[in-house]
MOPAC internal coordinates of N, CA, C and O (Angstrom, degrees):
PM7 1SCF
backbone

  N    0.0000 0     0.00 0     0.00 0    0    0    0
  C    1.4548 1     0.00 0     0.00 0    1    0    0
  C    1.5336 1   111.10 1     0.00 0    2    1    0
  O    1.2310 1   120.79 1   143.99 1    3    2    1
  N    1.3262 1   116.10 1   -36.01 1    3    2    1
  C    1.4611 1   120.62 1  -178.90 1    5    3    2
  C    1.5262 1   112.69 1   -60.18 1    6    5    3
  O    1.2310 1   120.88 1   140.22 1    7    6    5
  N    1.3440 1   115.93 1   -39.78 1    7    6    5
  C    1.4806 1   120.71 1   178.05 1    9    7    6
  C    1.5225 1   111.12 1   -65.29 1   10    9    7
  O    1.2310 1   120.58 1   141.64 1   11   10    9
  N    1.3123 1   116.50 1   -38.36 1   11   10    9
  C    1.4639 1   120.26 1  -178.63 1   13   11   10
  C    1.5304 1   110.96 1   -71.36 1   14   13   11
  O    1.2310 1   120.72 1   141.75 1   15   14   13
  N    1.3157 1   116.24 1   -38.25 1   15   14   13
  C    1.4724 1   119.98 1   174.64 1   17   15   14
  C    1.5211 1   109.31 1   -60.40 1   18   17   15
  O    1.2310 1   120.56 1   135.63 1   19   18   17
  N    1.3269 1   116.54 1   -44.37 1   19   18   17
  C    1.4705 1   120.71 1   179.56 1   21   19   18
  C    1.5298 1   111.25 1   -60.64 1   22   21   19
  O    1.2310 1   120.36 1   141.73 1   23   22   21
  N    1.3335 1   116.92 1   -38.27 1   23   22   21
  C    1.4681 1   120.37 1   178.32 1   25   23   22
  C    1.5284 1   111.02 1   -64.64 1   26   25   23
  O    1.2310 1   120.73 1   136.04 1   27   26   25
  N    1.3254 1   116.20 1   -43.96 1   27   26   25
  C    1.4736 1   120.62 1  -179.04 1   29   27   26
  C    1.5214 1   109.81 1   -67.02 1   30   29   27
  O    1.2310 1   120.25 1   136.10 1   31   30   29
  N    1.3237 1   117.12 1   -43.90 1   31   30   29
  C    1.4780 1   121.16 1   178.48 1   33   31   30
  C    1.5143 1   110.35 1   -60.00 1   34   33   31
  O    1.2310 1   119.70 1   134.27 1   35   34   33
  N    1.2966 1   118.19 1   -45.73 1   35   34   33
  C    1.4507 1   122.40 1   179.03 1   37   35   34
  C    1.5314 1   110.33 1   -60.20 1   38   37   35
  O    1.2310 1   120.78 1   137.12 1   39   38   37
  N    1.3251 1   116.11 1   -42.88 1   39   38   37
  C    1.4569 1   121.61 1   178.56 1   41   39   38
  C    1.5441 1   110.66 1   -61.04 1   42   41   39
  O    1.2310 1   120.52 1   134.71 1   43   42   41
  N    1.3146 1   116.61 1   -45.29 1   43   42   41
  C    1.4692 1   120.68 1   178.75 1   45   43   42
  C    1.5165 1   109.63 1   -61.94 1   46   45   43
  O    1.2310 1   120.07 1   133.26 1   47   46   45
  N    1.3089 1   117.48 1   -46.74 1   47   46   45
  C    1.4651 1   121.14 1  -177.93 1   49   47   46
  C    1.5252 1   112.58 1   -61.08 1   50   49   47
  O    1.2310 1   120.34 1   147.32 1   51   50   49
  N    1.3169 1   116.96 1   -32.68 1   51   50   49
  C    1.4510 1   120.95 1  -179.00 1   53   51   50
  C    1.5268 1   113.42 1   -80.99 1   54   53   51
  O    1.2310 1   119.82 1   152.36 1   55   54   53
  N    1.3565 1   117.95 1   -27.64 1   55   54   53
  C    1.4550 1   120.59 1  -167.31 1   57   55   54
  C    1.5164 1   115.92 1  -114.85 1   58   57   55
  O    1.2310 1   118.63 1   158.83 1   59   58   57
  N    1.3115 1   120.23 1   -21.17 1   59   58   57
  C    1.4662 1   120.79 1  -168.91 1   61   59   58
  C    1.5275 1   112.59 1  -123.79 1   62   61   59
  O    1.2310 1   121.45 1   -42.67 1   63   62   61
  N    1.3187 1   114.84 1   137.33 1   63   62   61
  C    1.4657 1   120.94 1   179.65 1   65   63   62
  C    1.5358 1   112.69 1   -94.07 1   66   65   63
  O    1.2310 1   119.44 1   167.07 1   67   66   65
  N    1.3262 1   118.67 1   -12.93 1   67   66   65
  C    1.4613 1   119.84 1  -176.80 1   69   67   66
  C    1.5106 1   112.87 1   -62.26 1   70   69   67
  O    1.2310 1   119.11 1   164.04 1   71   70   69
  N    1.2840 1   119.31 1   -15.96 1   71   70   69
  C    1.4672 1   122.96 1   178.35 1   73   71   70
  C    1.5283 1   110.87 1   -75.68 1   74   73   71
  O    1.2310 1   119.91 1   163.68 1   75   74   73
  N    1.3366 1   117.78 1   -16.32 1   75   74   73
  C    1.4632 1   121.56 1  -172.81 1   77   75   74
  C    1.5201 1   113.07 1  -111.67 1   78   77   75
  O    1.2310 1   119.94 1  -139.29 1   79   78   77
  N    1.3093 1   117.73 1    40.71 1   79   78   77
  C    1.4541 1   120.61 1   173.83 1   81   79   78
  C    1.5427 1   108.46 1   -61.03 1   82   81   79
  O    1.2310 1   119.71 1   -22.01 1   83   82   81
  N    1.3366 1   118.15 1   157.99 1   83   82   81
  C    1.4771 1   119.78 1  -171.51 1   85   83   82
  C    1.5399 1   115.55 1   -72.15 1   86   85   83
  O    1.2310 1   119.14 1   162.01 1   87   86   85
  N    1.3007 1   119.24 1   -17.99 1   87   86   85
  C    1.4678 1   121.81 1  -177.21 1   89   87   86
  C    1.5058 1   110.86 1  -124.17 1   90   89   87
  O    1.2310 1   121.23 1   -25.56 1   91   90   89
  N    1.3090 1   115.25 1   154.44 1   91   90   89
  C    1.4682 1   121.26 1   179.70 1   93   91   90
  C    1.5328 1   110.53 1   -56.48 1   94   93   91
  O    1.2310 1   120.24 1   132.32 1   95   94   93
  N    1.3343 1   117.15 1   -47.68 1   95   94   93
  C    1.4593 1   119.28 1  -177.21 1   97   95   94
  C    1.5304 1   111.33 1   -64.47 1   98   97   95
  O    1.2310 1   120.19 1   145.08 1   99   98   97
  N    1.3484 1   117.24 1   -34.92 1   99   98   97
  C    1.4660 1   120.82 1   176.39 1  101   99   98
  C    1.5230 1   110.95 1   -65.62 1  102  101   99
  O    1.2310 1   120.94 1   135.45 1  103  102  101
  N    1.3067 1   115.81 1   -44.55 1  103  102  101
  C    1.4695 1   119.54 1   179.68 1  105  103  102
  C    1.5197 1   111.02 1   -60.25 1  106  105  103
  O    1.2310 1   121.52 1   131.75 1  107  106  105
  N    1.3142 1   114.69 1   -48.25 1  107  106  105
  C    1.4758 1   119.62 1  -178.92 1  109  107  106
  C    1.5199 1   110.89 1   -62.98 1  110  109  107
  O    1.2310 1   120.61 1   136.97 1  111  110  109
  N    1.3255 1   116.44 1   -43.03 1  111  110  109
  C    1.4565 1   120.61 1   179.81 1  113  111  110
  C    1.5354 1   110.91 1   -63.00 1  114  113  111
  O    1.2310 1   120.02 1   136.87 1  115  114  113
  N    1.3228 1   117.56 1   -43.13 1  115  114  113
  C    1.4707 1   120.66 1   178.43 1  117  115  114
  C    1.5131 1   111.58 1   -65.54 1  118  117  115
  O    1.2310 1   120.33 1   131.40 1  119  118  117
  N    1.2952 1   116.98 1   -48.60 1  119  118  117
  C    1.4671 1   120.15 1  -178.46 1  121  119  118
  C    1.5299 1   110.38 1   -60.98 1  122  121  119
  O    1.2310 1   120.34 1   131.31 1  123  122  121
  N    1.3255 1   116.95 1   -48.69 1  123  122  121
  C    1.4697 1   119.82 1   179.85 1  125  123  122
  C    1.5275 1   111.77 1   -65.18 1  126  125  123
  O    1.2310 1   120.60 1   133.76 1  127  126  125
  N    1.3238 1   116.46 1   -46.24 1  127  126  125
  C    1.4635 1   119.90 1  -177.13 1  129  127  126
  C    1.5157 1   112.96 1   -62.06 1  130  129  127
  O    1.2310 1   120.57 1   131.45 1  131  130  129
  N    1.3189 1   116.52 1   -48.55 1  131  130  129
  C    1.4710 1   121.02 1  -177.59 1  133  131  130
  C    1.5119 1   111.15 1   -70.51 1  134  133  131
  O    1.2310 1   120.08 1   133.62 1  135  134  133
  N    1.3133 1   117.45 1   -46.38 1  135  134  133
  C    1.4763 1   119.25 1  -177.23 1  137  135  134
  C    1.5221 1   112.47 1   -73.53 1  138  137  135
  O    1.2310 1   119.30 1   150.20 1  139  138  137
  N    1.3307 1   118.93 1   -29.80 1  139  138  137
  C    1.4645 1   119.20 1   173.61 1  141  139  138
  C    1.5183 1   110.97 1   -64.36 1  142  141  139
  O    1.2310 1   120.89 1   136.80 1  143  142  141
  N    1.3161 1   115.91 1   -43.20 1  143  142  141
  C    1.4655 1   118.24 1   178.15 1  145  143  142
  C    1.5284 1   111.32 1   -69.66 1  146  145  143
  O    1.2310 1   120.56 1   144.75 1  147  146  145
  N    1.3291 1   116.53 1   -35.25 1  147  146  145
  C    1.4610 1   119.62 1   176.14 1  149  147  146
  C    1.5197 1   110.25 1   -60.96 1  150  149  147
  O    1.2310 1   120.41 1   139.04 1  151  150  149
  N    1.3071 1   116.83 1   -40.96 1  151  150  149
  C    1.4545 1   121.81 1   179.14 1  153  151  150
  C    1.5272 1   109.91 1   -61.31 1  154  153  151
  O    1.2310 1   120.56 1   134.88 1  155  154  153
  N    1.3097 1   116.54 1   -45.12 1  155  154  153
  C    1.4652 1   120.66 1   179.57 1  157  155  154
  C    1.5349 1   110.67 1   -63.56 1  158  157  155
  O    1.2310 1   120.63 1   137.65 1  159  158  157
  N    1.3281 1   116.39 1   -42.35 1  159  158  157
  C    1.4641 1   119.60 1   178.23 1  161  159  158
  C    1.5256 1   111.47 1   -63.59 1  162  161  159
  O    1.2310 1   120.41 1   139.41 1  163  162  161
  N    1.3198 1   116.83 1   -40.59 1  163  162  161
  C    1.4785 1   120.96 1  -178.49 1  165  163  162
  C    1.5299 1   112.45 1   -64.49 1  166  165  163
  O    1.2310 1   120.45 1   150.21 1  167  166  165
  N    1.3143 1   116.74 1   -29.79 1  167  166  165
  C    1.4755 1   119.03 1  -178.35 1  169  167  166
  C    1.5370 1   112.48 1  -103.18 1  170  169  167
  O    1.2310 1   121.10 1  -172.70 1  171  170  169
  N    1.3361 1   115.51 1     7.30 1  171  170  169
  C    1.4649 1   119.87 1   173.74 1  173  171  170
  C    1.5082 1   115.89 1    79.53 1  174  173  171
  O    1.2310 1   119.98 1  -158.85 1  175  174  173
  N    1.2998 1   117.64 1    21.15 1  175  174  173
  C    1.4613 1   121.13 1   178.02 1  177  175  174
  C    1.5235 1   110.52 1   -89.32 1  178  177  175
  O    1.2310 1   120.99 1   -22.99 1  179  178  177
  N    1.3211 1   115.71 1   157.01 1  179  178  177
  C    1.4568 1   121.87 1   174.46 1  181  179  178
  C    1.5105 1   108.31 1   -71.34 1  182  181  179
  O    1.2310 1   120.49 1   -38.56 1  183  182  181
  N    1.3307 1   116.66 1   141.44 1  183  182  181
  C    1.4582 1   120.80 1   175.98 1  185  183  182
  C    1.5097 1   109.60 1  -104.86 1  186  185  183
  O    1.2310 1   121.37 1   -29.27 1  187  186  185
  N    1.3333 1   114.98 1   150.73 1  187  186  185
  C    1.4544 1   120.19 1   179.53 1  189  187  186
  C    1.5224 1   109.50 1   -82.10 1  190  189  187
  O    1.2310 1   121.17 1   -50.42 1  191  190  189
  N    1.3389 1   115.37 1   129.58 1  191  190  189
  C    1.4545 1   121.34 1   179.60 1  193  191  190
  C    1.5316 1   109.97 1  -126.97 1  194  193  191
  O    1.2310 1   120.86 1  -139.67 1  195  194  193
  N    1.3187 1   115.96 1    40.33 1  195  194  193
  C    1.4552 1   120.92 1  -174.12 1  197  195  194
  C    1.5401 1   113.62 1   -80.11 1  198  197  195
  O    1.2310 1   120.16 1   158.05 1  199  198  197
  N    1.3027 1   117.29 1   -21.95 1  199  198  197
  C    1.4688 1   119.75 1  -176.91 1  201  199  198
  C    1.5346 1   109.76 1  -125.51 1  202  201  199
  O    1.2310 1   120.85 1   -18.67 1  203  202  201
  N    1.3352 1   115.99 1   161.33 1  203  202  201
  C    1.4742 1   118.13 1   176.50 1  205  203  202
  C    1.5316 1   111.85 1   -60.40 1  206  205  203
  O    1.2310 1   120.31 1   143.69 1  207  206  205
  N    1.3126 1   117.02 1   -36.31 1  207  206  205
  C    1.4734 1   120.23 1   179.02 1  209  207  206
  C    1.5181 1   110.94 1   -63.29 1  210  209  207
  O    1.2310 1   119.93 1   136.92 1  211  210  209
  N    1.3293 1   117.74 1   -43.08 1  211  210  209
  C    1.4664 1   121.39 1   177.09 1  213  211  210
  C    1.5231 1   110.93 1   -62.36 1  214  213  211
  O    1.2310 1   120.27 1   142.46 1  215  214  213
  N    1.3054 1   117.10 1   -37.54 1  215  214  213
  C    1.4556 1   120.77 1   177.04 1  217  215  214
  C    1.5241 1   111.64 1   -63.82 1  218  217  215
  O    1.2310 1   121.17 1   139.76 1  219  218  217
  N    1.3231 1   115.36 1   -40.24 1  219  218  217
  C    1.4647 1   120.44 1   178.38 1  221  219  218
  C    1.5336 1   110.26 1   -65.41 1  222  221  219
  O    1.2310 1   120.34 1   133.64 1  223  222  221
  N    1.3429 1   116.95 1   -46.36 1  223  222  221
  C    1.4457 1   120.69 1   176.98 1  225  223  222
  C    1.5257 1   110.98 1   -59.87 1  226  225  223
  O    1.2310 1   120.66 1   140.53 1  227  226  225
  N    1.3330 1   116.34 1   -39.47 1  227  226  225
  C    1.4526 1   120.94 1   179.98 1  229  227  226
  C    1.5268 1   111.32 1   -61.58 1  230  229  227
  O    1.2310 1   121.09 1   135.15 1  231  230  229
  N    1.3384 1   115.52 1   -44.85 1  231  230  229
  C    1.4792 1   119.14 1  -179.75 1  233  231  230
  C    1.5197 1   110.77 1   -59.32 1  234  233  231
  O    1.2310 1   120.17 1   134.15 1  235  234  233
  N    1.3311 1   117.28 1   -45.85 1  235  234  233
  C    1.4582 1   121.18 1   179.00 1  237  235  234
  C    1.5409 1   111.07 1   -67.00 1  238  237  235
  O    1.2310 1   120.42 1   138.79 1  239  238  237
  N    1.3241 1   116.80 1   -41.21 1  239  238  237
  C    1.4673 1   121.27 1  -179.49 1  241  239  238
  C    1.5101 1   111.09 1   -64.94 1  242  241  239
  O    1.2310 1   120.40 1   137.85 1  243  242  241
  N    1.3180 1   116.83 1   -42.15 1  243  242  241
  C    1.4715 1   120.69 1  -178.29 1  245  243  242
  C    1.5325 1   110.49 1   -63.03 1  246  245  243
  O    1.2310 1   120.69 1   135.00 1  247  246  245
  N    1.3028 1   116.28 1   -45.00 1  247  246  245
  C    1.4629 1   121.07 1   178.37 1  249  247  246
  C    1.5279 1   109.77 1   -63.03 1  250  249  247
  O    1.2310 1   120.38 1   134.38 1  251  250  249
  N    1.3272 1   116.88 1   -45.62 1  251  250  249
  C    1.4719 1   122.35 1   179.37 1  253  251  250
  C    1.5250 1   111.41 1   -59.52 1  254  253  251
  O    1.2310 1   120.42 1   132.39 1  255  254  253
  N    1.3186 1   116.80 1   -47.61 1  255  254  253
  C    1.4643 1   120.85 1  -178.77 1  257  255  254
  C    1.5381 1   110.76 1   -63.15 1  258  257  255
  O    1.2310 1   120.37 1   136.20 1  259  258  257
  N    1.3211 1   116.91 1   -43.80 1  259  258  257
  C    1.4687 1   119.04 1   178.11 1  261  259  258
  C    1.5244 1   111.58 1   -59.06 1  262  261  259
  O    1.2310 1   120.80 1   139.13 1  263  262  261
  N    1.3225 1   116.08 1   -40.87 1  263  262  261
  C    1.4677 1   119.44 1   179.84 1  265  263  262
  C    1.5230 1   112.37 1   -67.89 1  266  265  263
  O    1.2310 1   120.12 1   133.94 1  267  266  265
  N    1.3387 1   117.37 1   -46.06 1  267  266  265
  C    1.4624 1   117.67 1  -176.85 1  269  267  266
  C    1.5223 1   111.87 1   -70.73 1  270  269  267
  O    1.2310 1   120.37 1   150.29 1  271  270  269
  N    1.3348 1   116.90 1   -29.71 1  271  270  269
  C    1.4726 1   119.10 1   176.48 1  273  271  270
  C    1.5179 1   111.20 1   -64.48 1  274  273  271
  O    1.2310 1   120.47 1   142.55 1  275  274  273
  N    1.3264 1   116.71 1   -37.45 1  275  274  273
  C    1.4625 1   118.71 1  -179.14 1  277  275  274
  C    1.5270 1   111.93 1   -81.67 1  278  277  275
  O    1.2310 1   119.92 1   151.50 1  279  278  277
  N    1.3327 1   117.76 1   -28.50 1  279  278  277
  C    1.4754 1   120.20 1  -177.91 1  281  279  278
  C    1.5250 1   112.50 1   -86.28 1  282  281  279
  O    1.2310 1   120.22 1   140.03 1  283  282  281
  N    1.3229 1   117.19 1   -39.97 1  283  282  281
  C    1.4655 1   121.22 1  -175.66 1  285  283  282
  C    1.5308 1   109.48 1  -109.38 1  286  285  283
  O    1.2310 1   121.36 1   -93.44 1  287  286  285
  N    1.3029 1   115.00 1    86.56 1  287  286  285
  C    1.4775 1   120.30 1  -175.52 1  289  287  286
  C    1.5238 1   112.23 1   -65.30 1  290  289  287
  O    1.2310 1   119.92 1   160.46 1  291  290  289
  N    1.3322 1   117.76 1   -19.54 1  291  290  289
  C    1.4583 1   120.20 1   177.24 1  293  291  290
  C    1.5345 1   112.19 1   -64.38 1  294  293  291
  O    1.2310 1   119.63 1   163.48 1  295  294  293
  N    1.3321 1   118.30 1   -16.52 1  295  294  293
  C    1.4679 1   120.93 1   175.61 1  297  295  294
  C    1.5286 1   111.27 1   -60.85 1  298  297  295
  O    1.2310 1   120.92 1   147.76 1  299  298  297
  N    1.3299 1   115.85 1   -32.24 1  299  298  297
  C    1.4753 1   120.58 1   179.96 1  301  299  298
  C    1.5156 1   111.77 1   -65.78 1  302  301  299
  O    1.2310 1   120.12 1   156.83 1  303  302  301
  N    1.3105 1   117.38 1   -23.17 1  303  302  301
  C    1.4645 1   121.01 1  -177.84 1  305  303  302
  C    1.5352 1   111.70 1   -87.83 1  306  305  303
  O    1.2310 1   120.43 1   170.67 1  307  306  305
  N    1.3276 1   116.78 1    -9.33 1  307  306  305
  C    1.4660 1   120.87 1  -176.55 1  309  307  306
  C    1.5345 1   109.94 1   -89.37 1  310  309  307
  O    1.2310 1   121.11 1   -33.78 1  311  310  309
  N    1.3411 1   115.48 1   146.22 1  311  310  309
  C    1.4641 1   118.58 1   172.15 1  313  311  310
  C    1.5268 1   108.57 1   -85.40 1  314  313  311
  O    1.2310 1   120.84 1    -3.83 1  315  314  313
  N    1.3247 1   116.00 1   176.17 1  315  314  313
  C    1.4596 1   120.57 1  -175.00 1  317  315  314
  C    1.5320 1   112.69 1   -62.58 1  318  317  315
  O    1.2310 1   120.12 1   142.18 1  319  318  317
  N    1.3204 1   117.38 1   -37.82 1  319  318  317
  C    1.4657 1   120.09 1   179.16 1  321  319  318
  C    1.5320 1   110.99 1   -64.61 1  322  321  319
  O    1.2310 1   120.46 1   140.19 1  323  322  321
  N    1.3172 1   116.73 1   -39.81 1  323  322  321
  C    1.4570 1   121.55 1   178.24 1  325  323  322
  C    1.5276 1   111.00 1   -67.32 1  326  325  323
  O    1.2310 1   120.32 1   139.33 1  327  326  325
  N    1.3207 1   117.00 1   -40.67 1  327  326  325
  C    1.4727 1   120.89 1   178.56 1  329  327  326
  C    1.5285 1   110.19 1   -63.24 1  330  329  327
  O    1.2310 1   120.69 1   135.86 1  331  330  329
  N    1.3200 1   116.28 1   -44.14 1  331  330  329
  C    1.4516 1   120.63 1   179.72 1  333  331  330
  C    1.5393 1   109.85 1   -63.15 1  334  333  331
  O    1.2310 1   120.35 1   136.03 1  335  334  333
  N    1.3136 1   116.94 1   -43.97 1  335  334  333
  C    1.4640 1   121.05 1   178.12 1  337  335  334
  C    1.5298 1   111.11 1   -62.74 1  338  337  335
  O    1.2310 1   120.40 1   141.19 1  339  338  337
  N    1.3264 1   116.84 1   -38.81 1  339  338  337
  C    1.4640 1   121.66 1   178.01 1  341  339  338
  C    1.5292 1   110.80 1   -60.15 1  342  341  339
  O    1.2310 1   120.79 1   132.27 1  343  342  341
  N    1.3291 1   116.10 1   -47.73 1  343  342  341
  C    1.4676 1   119.86 1  -178.67 1  345  343  342
  C    1.5132 1   110.81 1   -68.53 1  346  345  343
  O    1.2310 1   119.44 1   140.00 1  347  346  345
  N    1.3236 1   118.68 1   -40.00 1  347  346  345
  C    1.4777 1   120.93 1   177.51 1  349  347  346
  C    1.5185 1   111.41 1   -61.69 1  350  349  347
  O    1.2310 1   120.40 1   137.87 1  351  350  349
  N    1.3147 1   116.85 1   -42.13 1  351  350  349
  C    1.4591 1   120.57 1   178.04 1  353  351  350
  C    1.5348 1   111.39 1   -67.67 1  354  353  351
  O    1.2310 1   121.02 1   142.09 1  355  354  353
  N    1.3170 1   115.65 1   -37.91 1  355  354  353
  C    1.4771 1   120.47 1   177.14 1  357  355  354
  C    1.5206 1   109.82 1   -63.50 1  358  357  355
  O    1.2310 1   120.68 1   136.39 1  359  358  357
  N    1.3282 1   116.30 1   -43.61 1  359  358  357
  C    1.4649 1   121.58 1   178.42 1  361  359  358
  C    1.5240 1   110.61 1   -59.55 1  362  361  359
  O    1.2310 1   120.38 1   133.34 1  363  362  361
  N    1.3148 1   116.89 1   -46.66 1  363  362  361
  C    1.4783 1   121.05 1   179.52 1  365  363  362
  C    1.5350 1   110.75 1   -61.42 1  366  365  363
  O    1.2310 1   120.47 1   138.11 1  367  366  365
  N    1.3216 1   116.71 1   -41.89 1  367  366  365
  C    1.4543 1   120.38 1   179.93 1  369  367  366
  C    1.5317 1   111.73 1   -67.57 1  370  369  367
  O    1.2310 1   120.23 1   140.93 1  371  370  369
  N    1.3201 1   117.17 1   -39.07 1  371  370  369
  C    1.4651 1   120.33 1   178.41 1  373  371  370
  C    1.5338 1   110.93 1   -65.76 1  374  373  371
  O    1.2310 1   120.18 1   140.34 1  375  374  373
  N    1.3203 1   117.26 1   -39.66 1  375  374  373
  C    1.4655 1   120.39 1   177.35 1  377  375  374
  C    1.5167 1   110.19 1   -66.68 1  378  377  375
  O    1.2310 1   120.31 1   140.44 1  379  378  377
  N    1.3213 1   117.02 1   -39.56 1  379  378  377
  C    1.4605 1   120.43 1   176.53 1  381  379  378
  C    1.5422 1   111.11 1   -59.67 1  382  381  379
  O    1.2310 1   120.70 1   133.20 1  383  382  381
  N    1.2995 1   116.27 1   -46.80 1  383  382  381
  C    1.4682 1   121.67 1  -175.90 1  385  383  382
  C    1.5381 1   111.25 1   -70.83 1  386  385  383
  O    1.2310 1   120.10 1   131.17 1  387  386  385
  N    1.3090 1   117.41 1   -48.83 1  387  386  385
  C    1.4602 1   120.44 1  -170.05 1  389  387  386
  C    1.5305 1   114.27 1   -89.32 1  390  389  387
  O    1.2310 1   120.36 1   163.81 1  391  390  389
  N    1.3198 1   116.92 1   -16.19 1  391  390  389
  C    1.4693 1   119.90 1  -177.66 1  393  391  390
  C    1.5262 1   110.40 1  -121.28 1  394  393  391
  O    1.2310 1   120.69 1   113.35 1  395  394  393
  N    1.3258 1   116.29 1   -66.65 1  395  394  393
  C    1.4533 1   121.30 1  -173.17 1  397  395  394
  C    1.5283 1   113.09 1   -57.89 1  398  397  395
  O    1.2310 1   120.70 1   134.98 1  399  398  397
  N    1.3410 1   116.27 1   -45.02 1  399  398  397
  C    1.4621 1   120.75 1  -177.03 1  401  399  398
  C    1.5267 1   113.34 1  -102.32 1  402  401  399
  O    1.2310 1   120.57 1  -169.43 1  403  402  401
  N    1.3145 1   116.51 1    10.57 1  403  402  401
  C    1.4574 1   119.32 1  -179.16 1  405  403  402
  C    1.5288 1   110.78 1   -65.72 1  406  405  403
  O    1.2310 1   120.82 1   -44.53 1  407  406  405
  N    1.3071 1   116.04 1   135.47 1  407  406  405
  C    1.4717 1   121.92 1   177.02 1  409  407  406
  C    1.5177 1   111.41 1   -93.07 1  410  409  407
  O    1.2310 1   120.41 1   179.31 1  411  410  409
  N    1.3165 1   116.81 1    -0.69 1  411  410  409
  C    1.4619 1   121.84 1   179.05 1  413  411  410
  C    1.5250 1   108.89 1   -82.62 1  414  413  411
  O    1.2310 1   120.57 1   -76.61 1  415  414  413
  N    1.3244 1   116.52 1   103.39 1  415  414  413
  C    1.4579 1   120.77 1  -177.24 1  417  415  414
  C    1.5256 1   113.43 1   -70.84 1  418  417  415
  O    1.2310 1   120.32 1   162.46 1  419  418  417
  N    1.3224 1   117.00 1   -17.54 1  419  418  417
  C    1.4540 1   120.72 1  -179.60 1  421  419  418
  C    1.5363 1   113.11 1   -68.32 1  422  421  419
  O    1.2310 1   119.67 1   157.05 1  423  422  421
  N    1.3280 1   118.23 1   -22.95 1  423  422  421
  C    1.4649 1   119.42 1  -177.64 1  425  423  422
  C    1.5221 1   111.65 1   -65.92 1  426  425  423
  O    1.2310 1   119.93 1   156.94 1  427  426  425
  N    1.3128 1   117.73 1   -23.06 1  427  426  425
  C    1.4696 1   120.85 1   179.27 1  429  427  426
  C    1.5334 1   113.91 1  -109.61 1  430  429  427
  O    1.2310 1   120.34 1  -174.07 1  431  430  429
  N    1.3187 1   116.96 1     5.93 1  431  430  429
  C    1.4468 1   120.76 1  -179.01 1  433  431  430
  C    1.5385 1   109.47 1   -79.58 1  434  433  431
  O    1.2310 1   119.99 1   -65.51 1  435  434  433
  N    1.3470 1   117.62 1   114.49 1  435  434  433
  C    1.4453 1   119.58 1  -176.74 1  437  435  434
  C    1.5411 1   113.54 1   -73.16 1  438  437  435
  O    1.2310 1   120.45 1   167.11 1  439  438  437
  N    1.3098 1   116.74 1   -12.89 1  439  438  437
  C    1.4702 1   120.06 1  -178.96 1  441  439  438
  C    1.5238 1   113.15 1   -92.81 1  442  441  439
  O    1.2310 1   120.31 1   174.56 1  443  442  441
  N    1.2988 1   117.02 1    -5.44 1  443  442  441
  C    1.4597 1   120.19 1  -177.16 1  445  443  442
  C    1.5118 1   111.23 1   -86.14 1  446  445  443
  O    1.2310 1   120.10 1   180.00 1  447  446  445

């Protein structure tokens, strides 16, 4: 599972800018919002589209899921629990990389 998480994280880092919002809270909100909806889409659950923000996350998640389904064929071999675990681990790794271990001090500067 660790290798597959690394593949997905690498793919996100190469293709998507939503991970690099200017503030810590923005980054976390984007990563959680998009990957939570991606997880729901991957396991066939209904996603919440009650707010404009949820609609935005849905658009990014739908595009992301379509891309990873076509690129990573091993997703087809996973059951729903494994897919959910994959996305949760990916989310944790993305937060670690872009927030916890970020060397950009501006992301936490309240005056910026």
